[in-house]
N, C-alpha and C positions, 0 to 999 in steps of 0.2 A: 644234223641236229645240234642245237647250241650246247656249249660246254660251259656250264655255270654253277656258281655257288649262290644259293639264294637264301635270304632271311625273310621269313614271314612275320609281320608285326601285326598281332591281332588286338582287336578292341575288347577289352574286358571291363568297360565301364558299366555304370548302373543302367544305362539304356539297353544293354543286352538282354535284359529280362523281358522286353517287349515281345508279344508273339504276333506281330504283324508280318512276319516271315515264318514259314513253315519248317519246323514246329515252333521255333523261337529264333530271335536274332543270333544269340550265341551258338545254338545247335546248328542253324543253317551255316554260320560261319565256320564251325568246326568241320562240318561236311565238305565245305569248299576248301579248307586247308588240307584235308585228306586227300581230296581229288587232285590238288595242285601238286602235292607231294609225289602221288603215284605218277602223274603226267611227267613231272621233271625227272624221276628216277628212270622211267620207262624210256624217256627220250634219249638219255645217255647215261650209262651206268657209272661214269665218272662224277656226275653231278652230286652236289651235297645240298641239304636243305636244313635250315635252322628256324626255330620258333621263339618268339619273345612276346610279352605283353607290354601295354603302354598306359594302364590306368591303375586303379586301386591306390597303393601307397607310392607308386612311381613305377616306371619302366623296369622289366626284369627279364634277363635272358634265361630261358628254359632249356633250350637244345641248341648247340652249335654244329654246323657242318656234319649232318648225320645222313646215313642211308638206311636207317633202320626205322620202319614204320612203327614198331613197338614204342620207340623212344618219343616219336610225334604224338601218338595217341595218349601216352602217359603225360606229356606236356599239356595236351588239351584237357585232360582230366584235372590237372593241377590248376590250370587257368580258370575252370569252371568253379572251383572253390574259392576264388579270388576276384569275384565279380564286385565292383563297387567304384566309386570316385569318378573322376573325368579323365579323359586321354590327354597325354602330352606327346604330341607327334614330333616336334623338333628334337627333343631329348632322346626319344625312342630311336630316331633315324640316325642320330650321332652315335649311339650305342651299336646299332646294326652296322653301321659303316666301319666302326672300330674292329667288330667281329669278323667282318668280311676282309679287312686289311691283314688279319692274322690267319688266314685260310692256308691249309698246307700246300695245296696245288695252286700254285701262282698263274697257272695257265687258265684257270677257271674265271670266266668272266663275272662281275659283280652285279647282283641284282637284289633289291629290296621291294617286297610286295606289302603294302600297307592296307589293312582293313579299317574302313572308317564307317561306323554306324551310329555315330552320336555327333552333336555339335562340337565345332572346334573351340578349343579353350587356349586362353593366354597367347603366347607367341604363335601358337599354331593357327590362330585367327588373324594374325597380322600378315597381310599379303606381302608387305615389304621385307620382313624378316624371313618369310617362307621362300621368296624369290632369291634372297641372299644365300639361304642354305641350299637351294636347287642349283645355283651356279657353282657352289663349292663341290657338290656331288659330281656335276658334269665335269669339272676339271679333274676329278679323281676317277672319272670313267666308271661311275656307279649309275646303273639304270634304276628308275623307281616307277613302280605301278601303283595306282591307287584303285581300290575296289570300294566304291562308295555305295552304301545301302542305307536304309532307315533314314534318320536325321541327317546323315552325311550327303544326302542328294538335294538337300535344300539349297536355294539359290546362292545365298552368301558363302556357304561351304564350297560349293561346286566352283565358284569363281576363283577361290583361293587355290583350290587344288589344280584347277586347270592352269593357272599362272604357274604354279610349281612345275607341273608336267612340261609346259611350253619351255621353260627355262633349264630344265635338267636333260630333256630329250636331246640325244645325239644320234642322228641317222634314224629318227623314229623308233628308238629303242625303249621309249617310256610311254605309259599309256594311263588314261583315266577311264574306268568303266563304271557307269551309274546303273544300279539295278533297282527299279522301283518294286513295292510289294506286289504280289499277285499269286496266282495259282501255280506259277512255275517254281522251280527249285533254284536257289541262289548258285548252287554248285553247277547246274547244267548251263546256266547262261554264262558263268564265268568260263566254263570249259569251251564254249563256243564263241568266246570273244578274242580279241586280238592279244590279250595277256598271254595266252598259251598257243597262239597260232603258229609261231615258230617251232614250239616244241612238238606240235602235231604235224609238222610238215606242211602246213597250210600257207601260202604266201600272204603276207600282211595286206595287200591291196584286195585280196579276195574277201577280207573281213568288213571292208568299207561299204556295207550295204545297210540302208536304212532299216530300222526296226530292232526289236530286241533290246539288249543292253546298249546304253548309248554314252557318247563322251568322245574324248580324243583318242582315237584309234580303238574305240570300243564297240563298233557296230556288230551286229549280229548278222552272220552270213547265211543262216539257215531259216527256212520258212517256218513259221509258228514258234521260232526259238528252240527248235528241236533238231539235232544233228541226226540225219538218216542212218549214218554209219554207226552211231551208238545205240539208237532205239528205232530200227526201221518199222516195227509194227505200230509204235505210237505215231510216228510221222505219217505213215499210211492212213491210220484211223483219223487223224486230224484233217489230211487232205480230203478224204472221202466225206467227212462231216461237212467241210467247207463246200464241196461240190453239191451234196444233197441240199444244203441250205440255199445255194444259189439256184438250183433247180426249182425249189419250192417257191421262191421269190419271183422266178420268171413265170411260173404257172399261175401264180396270183395276179400278176400283171396282165397276162394274156386274158384271164377270165374277167378281170375288171374292164378291160378295154372291149371285150365281147359284150358285156352287159350295157356298157355306154353305147356302143354302136346299135343294139337292139332297141334301146329306150329312145334315142334320138328321133327315128322316123315316126314313133307313135306320138311323141310330143309335137312334132311338126305337124302331123295330120290333125291333131285337135286344134292347134292353132289355126289351120286353114280352114277347118269346118266352122270355127267361130267367126272367122272373117267372112266367110261366104254367107252365113246366116245373117250378119249385119248388113251386107250389101243387099240381100233379098229384101230386108225390111225397108231399107232407103228406097229401092226401086218401087215397091208397092206404094210408099207414101207419095213419091213424085207422081206416079200414075194417077193416083186418086185426086190430087191437086190439079192435074191437067184436065181431068174429066169434070171439075167442078164439085167433086164430091167432098163432104166434111171428112176431115182428117182427125183422127182421134190424137188430141194433143195433150190429153190429161184432164183430171177431174176439175181442176180449177177453171178450165175454159169452158166446160159443159155447164156449170152452174152460173144462171144469170142472176145478176142482183135485182132483188125485187123492187127496190125503190127505183132503179132505172127503168124497169118495165113499166111502172106505174107513170112515171114522168113522161115516157114516150106515148102512152095511151091517152094522157090528158092533152098533150100537144096535138095529137092527131084529131081528137074531138073538137078542139078549138078551131082548127083549121076547117074542119067540115062545117061548123056554125058559121064561120065567116063566108064561105063560098055560098051557103043557102041564103044569107042576107044580101049578098051581092046580086043574086038571082032575082030577089023580090024587088 
């Protein structure tokens, strides 16, 4: 298990009041800080964790190199009373790096975990300046993880954070995890991400599975975003629910196909009957014509024009008179 000193930089900007994460952005972040602390300390009793803020009046260190959960909870309570302003990532990272430099146990590797739940501001939004800082951290063997949520997952912010991680990573020791809003808990998805994979004894390559939290090294290895080892009952319930839904959809498809198969012969039979009736009518008409019988062609042909009939009668009468005169 890794031997590390970690500083967690939390977002206490005005954006943390939003409630698109359960129960709010700041509370979801606080739960995640608590979960990370527990995982780090359980991973190795020599590990230490610190907490600092990066908004309000400016970045402020609250706890340095602690193994006491009570100090972490007290720091989160203090941070909750200092929500406001905007984040200053470069300054906060520089302060965190300085705190790590003065760690008592120099054998502890250095790591900074930064929570970003609001838009980047100032130098933090300047990709060139961020890359410059990342290269400095890499030179000093400081790993950096970003946990992006809320406004931190927007395209512009993600591109800057991704560039930072790519330039500070040394042997894939830095990560960017992006967690969108949803019914899930932020802490659950971070626990099952590559940020804590090494602390939990999970090979990093096992985390590179599509789905769940996304980003550089931040894929979720677990189905439905739930680690069966943490909550086997929930994982089983979700799996059964999915199987029932798949069975229901399959049954509906079979029923739909059966109805289609039953209706098709009936429609074909009706069409065949209509065609047969038309053929019988044509045969009857042809037979009548061959026998010299009048064929019903419609009302317009049955009615003879009176003027035409009178003209024919006069013509026949004149012919008869002419023939009688010739005989005399």
